[in-house]
N, C-alpha and C positions, 0 to 999 in steps of 0.2 A: 395382525397384518391388515385385516379389513378395516379396522378403525383408523389406522395410519393413512391408508389410501383415502378413506372418507374425509379425514381431517385435511389432507393435502388438497383434495378436490374442493372442499368447503373454503379453505383459505384462498385458493386460486380464484374461485367464484367471487369471493368477497373483494379481492384486490381488483378484479376486472370491473365489478360493480362500482367500486369507489372511483376508479379511473373514469368510467362512463359518466358518473355524477359530476366529477370535476370538469370534464369536457363540456357537459351541458351548461354548467355555470359559466364557464369561460365564453361560450357562445352567447349567452344572455348579456354579459357585460360588454362584449365587443359590439353587439347589436346596437346598443344605445350610445356607448362612448365612441365607437368607430366612426359614426356619422359626424360627431363633433370634431374629430381630429382633422378632417378635411378642411373645416373652417379655420382651424388653428394654423394650418399650413399656409393659408392665405394672409394671415395677420402680418407676418414680416414684410409683405409687400405694401403694407399700410404706412411704411416709413416715408413714402413719397408725399409730396405736398399737393397733389391734385385732388380737388374736391370730388371730381368725377369718379376717381378710383375708390374713394371712401363711400360714395353712393352705391357703387357696384358691390362693395363688400357688405354694405347695409342690406341691400336687396338680397344678396346671397344668404345672409343670416336670417332674414325674414322668410325666405323660401324654405330653409331648413326647419325653421320653427313651425311653419305651416305643415310641412310633411310629418314632423314629429307629432304635431297636434292630431293629425289624422290617425296616426298609429295609436295614440293614446285613446282616442275615441273608439277605435276598433277593439282595443283591449277592455274598455269599459263595457262594451256590448258583450264581450266574451265573459267578463266577470258576472254580469247580470245573468247570463245563461248558466254559469256554474252555480250561482246562488239559487236560481229558480229550479234547476234540474240536478241538484247535488246527488239525488238518489241514483242517478245514472252512473256516477263515478265512484261510488262506494267509498273506500278508505282514502282514495286519492283526492276526493272533492276539496278537502281543506287545504291540501298542498297546492292544488291547481288554483284555488282562490288566492292563497297567499302569494304565489308566484306571479299571478296576473296583477294583483294589487301592487306588488313591488315594481313590475314593469310600468304600470301606469304612473307611479310616483317618479320613476327614473325619466320617463318620457316628459312628464310635466316639468321636472327640474331642467332638463335639456332645453325645453321650449323657453323657459324663463331666461336661461343663460343666453340663448341666441337672440331673444328679444332685447336683452340688455346690451349685447354687443352691437346689434343693429342701431339701437338708439345712440350709443357712443359714437359710432361711425357717422351717423347723420348729424350729430352735434358738432363733430370735428369738421365735417364738410361745410356746415353752415358758418362756422367760425372762419374757415378758410375763404369762403365766398364773401363774407362780410369784411374781412381784412384786406382781401384782394392780393395778399402776398403770403408766402409760407410763414407759419408760426415758428418762431426761433427757440421757443423753450421746449423742454423735454416733456412728453406726455406718456402716460401708460395706457396701452390698449390691450385689453384681454390678458393682462399679466406680463406683457412684453413692454420693455421700455424702448422708446424710439424717439429720435429727434426729427421733428417735422417743422 
């Protein structure tokens, strides 16, 4: 009887720990990707032909890239701390370093994506300004096909 109760408690604890780990991982991914979704919601509005609107979108992407770069820099400082003072964290030190390194990589990829989107919107805005009229052919912006 005692071993059955101990096994049930152990199984329950294991299930709750796994659930907590999954929840923590979900929070990590939404932290980086959630910020990018706000920019993607603005992309369908890029179907208009106003160069001013493209410049606004470009500025928005640049602002997001800058904010993400700041977060990546903070994570780099934290990684240095984990590497220099790993003795403070015991067995968790390597896990903390790996997690922080992954966050840095994700932030840098998001920065690159936002910079590329900003450049695309600036390029479209300059073409619209140069032509003086809406472009009649279909262009792809951030994975969305739109007629402008």
